[in-house]
Structure formats: C-alpha cells, structure tokens
C-alpha positions in Angstrom: -9.2 19.9 3.7 -10.4 17.0 1.7 -9.3 13.8 2.7 -8.9 10.2 1.1 -8.0 7.2 2.6 -5.6 4.7 1.8 -1.6 5.4 0.3 -2.1 7.4 -2.8 -1.6 5.3 -6.2 2.0 6.4 -8.0 0.0 7.9 -10.7 -1.1 10.5 -8.0 2.2 11.0 -6.7 3.2 11.5 -10.1 0.3 14.2 -10.7 1.3 15.6 -7.3 4.9 16.3 -8.4 4.7 17.4 -11.7 2.1 20.1 -10.4 5.1 21.5 -8.3 6.7 24.6 -9.7 9.1 25.6 -7.1 9.7 23.3 -4.6 8.4 20.2 -2.6 9.2 19.5 0.9 8.4 16.4 2.9 8.7 16.5 6.9 8.8 12.6 8.2 8.2 12.4 12.2 7.9 8.6 13.1 10.2 6.0 13.7 8.1 3.3 12.0 6.6 3.0 9.1 4.9 -0.1 7.8 7.1 -3.1 8.1 4.7 -5.7 7.0 6.0 -8.6 4.9 4.4 -6.8 1.7 7.6 -4.3 2.2 10.0 -6.3 -0.2 13.0 -3.6 0.1 12.8 -3.5 3.8 12.1 -7.3 4.2 15.5 -7.7 1.7 17.5 -5.4 4.0 16.7 -7.5 7.2 17.7 -10.6 5.5 21.4 -8.8 4.8 21.2 -7.2 1.2 22.3 -3.9 0.7 22.1 -1.8 -2.3 25.5 -1.4 -4.1 25.8 2.5 -5.4 27.7 1.4 -8.1 25.1 -0.9 -9.4 22.5 1.5 -10.1 20.3 -0.7 -12.3 19.7 -3.1 -9.3 18.1 -0.5 -7.1 16.7 2.2 -9.3 12.8 2.3 -9.4 9.9 4.6 -10.6 10.0 6.9 -7.7 13.6 7.7 -8.2 12.6 8.5 -11.4 9.9 11.0 -10.6 12.4 12.7 -8.2 15.0 13.1 -11.3 12.3 14.3 -13.1 11.0 16.7 -10.9 14.2 17.9 -9.6 15.4 18.2 -13.3 12.9 20.7 -13.9 14.6 23.0 -11.3 12.0 21.7 -8.3 14.0 21.8 -5.6 12.9 18.4 -3.3 13.9 18.5 0.5 13.2 15.8 2.9 14.2 15.9 6.2 13.4 13.4 9.1 13.0 13.9 12.7 14.4 10.7 14.3 14.1 8.9 18.1 17.8 7.9 19.1 19.0 5.2 19.2 17.0 4.7 15.8 14.5 1.9 15.1 15.6 -0.7 12.8 13.1 0.9 10.2 15.0 4.4 10.1 18.5 2.6 10.0 17.2 0.6 6.9 15.7 4.5 5.5 19.1 5.7 6.3 21.1 3.0 4.2 18.5 3.5 1.0 18.6 7.4 1.8 21.5 7.4 -1.2 19.1 6.7 -3.6 17.1 9.4 -3.0 19.8 11.9 -3.1 21.2 10.6 -6.2 18.0 11.0 -7.4 17.9 14.9 -7.0 16.5 14.8 -3.5 17.9 16.8 -0.5 18.0 15.1 2.9 19.0 15.9 6.5 18.2 14.0 9.9 17.2 15.7 13.1 17.4 13.8 16.8 14.2 14.2 18.0 15.7 15.2 21.4 16.8 18.5 19.4 13.3 19.4 18.6 11.6 20.7 21.7 11.8 24.2 20.9 9.9 23.6 17.4 6.4 23.8 16.7 5.5 21.1 14.9 2.4 19.8 13.2 1.1 16.5 14.2 1.3 14.7 10.9 4.3 14.1 8.2 3.8 16.3 5.2 4.8 17.2 1.6 4.5 21.2 1.4 4.1 21.6 -2.0 5.6 25.3 -3.4 4.8 26.6 -0.1 1.1 27.1 -0.6 -0.4 23.0 -0.4 -0.2 20.8 2.5 -0.6 17.1 1.7 -0.7 15.7 5.6 0.1 11.8 5.4 -1.7 9.9 7.9 -0.7 6.4 9.0 -2.1 3.9 11.8 -0.1 3.5 15.3 1.6 0.3 13.3 2.8 2.6 10.7 0.2 1.7 7.8 -1.0 4.2 5.8 -4.7 5.6 6.6 -5.0 8.5 4.2 -3.9 11.6 3.0 -5.5 15.0 3.6 -5.0 18.1 1.6 -5.0 21.2 3.2 -4.6 24.8 1.8 -5.4 26.6 4.9 -3.2 30.0 5.3 -2.5 29.3 8.8 -1.4 25.9 8.3 0.5 26.3 5.2 2.7 28.7 7.4 2.7 26.5 10.2 4.4 23.6 8.1 6.4 26.0 6.6 7.8 27.2 9.6 7.9 23.9 11.2 10.0 22.4 7.6 12.6 25.7 7.9 13.0 24.9 11.6 13.9 21.4 11.4 16.0 21.8 7.8 18.2 24.7 9.4 19.1 22.2 12.6 18.9 19.4 10.7 22.4 16.9 9.9 23.2 16.6 6.0 22.8 13.2 5.6 26.5 12.7 4.3 27.3 14.2 7.5 24.8 12.2 10.0 25.5 8.8 11.5 22.7 6.8 13.1 23.0 6.4 16.6 
C-alpha cells in the first residue's frame, strides 16, 4: 500500500480516471465531508442557491467534464452512498447536486445505513478501478481530507468489490430516492 497526505490534485484525479479501461466505482460512507467556508458550492447551497438543471453553464465544472470524458470512452462510473436517516445537511446538499454527476454520465444510488448491517464494509470510502486497484480516501473526524492510500492486495480488492456490489444491489437509484 502507498499513502499520500492531503487531497489529490485535479491532475491526479484526471490521470486516475484516464487510466481506467472498464469501470470506476465509488463507495461513500460518511454523513459529513468538509463543510468549511472554503467549499463555495456548499456555502451557496446553504444560502438557498439551487442549480437549475436547464442552465448547464451555471453548474458545469471540470469534474463533470472528466466524468463525461471517462464515460464517453465506455468506462462505467458508479457512485453509491450509504447514508444515515434522517440525512445530515451535507448529505441533503449532495443529493440536491447529484443530478449534475448523473448528467455527466455517472450512475448513482443511495442506501440507508439501517439496511447495511449484513454487508461487510471496509473502514474507508474508496474508488475501485477496473476491479483491480483501490484508492482509499481518508478523512479527519470533521470531514477534511487526510490523504489517500492505494492498494492492489487481491483480498482487499475482493472485499471492496463485494462491498460495492452488495451496496449497489440494495441501493435505491438516485431518481427513486427521497432523502428522509
């Protein structure tokens, strides 16, 4: 395993997704991610701003272009979120802006935490790339990035793949989920 402190740069994210050939699946399990004043999207949302799906120019951002490019090459990108209910303010924000990810080509599902007791889950959020490499995302208790850790250990990859598949199978499609 290799560890690097802090959040990946956009160039690192770009290289990661451009290396994918078949799939990139993401499991998010936290109810709170960094909510500091430095997150302009969350701050604007808290102030009442909502994206208009018809005004794509007002909300399109580089991440979405990267997802469009990735899925345009035939790479399947899926994001599953395990959430406590009632959801936190931050998860409500994520739900409200998730249509942008879907419009960029990602698939998304939500799974209430109460339905996960029978699923073996790794201890950290992760991206599983092409079913062969895992990037674990580490956060502080307050939701700030602590770093990433790469792993290609077959047993760990198998755990992550099984966890994601189980969450995905039990999850509720974004279009059918309503946050409680």
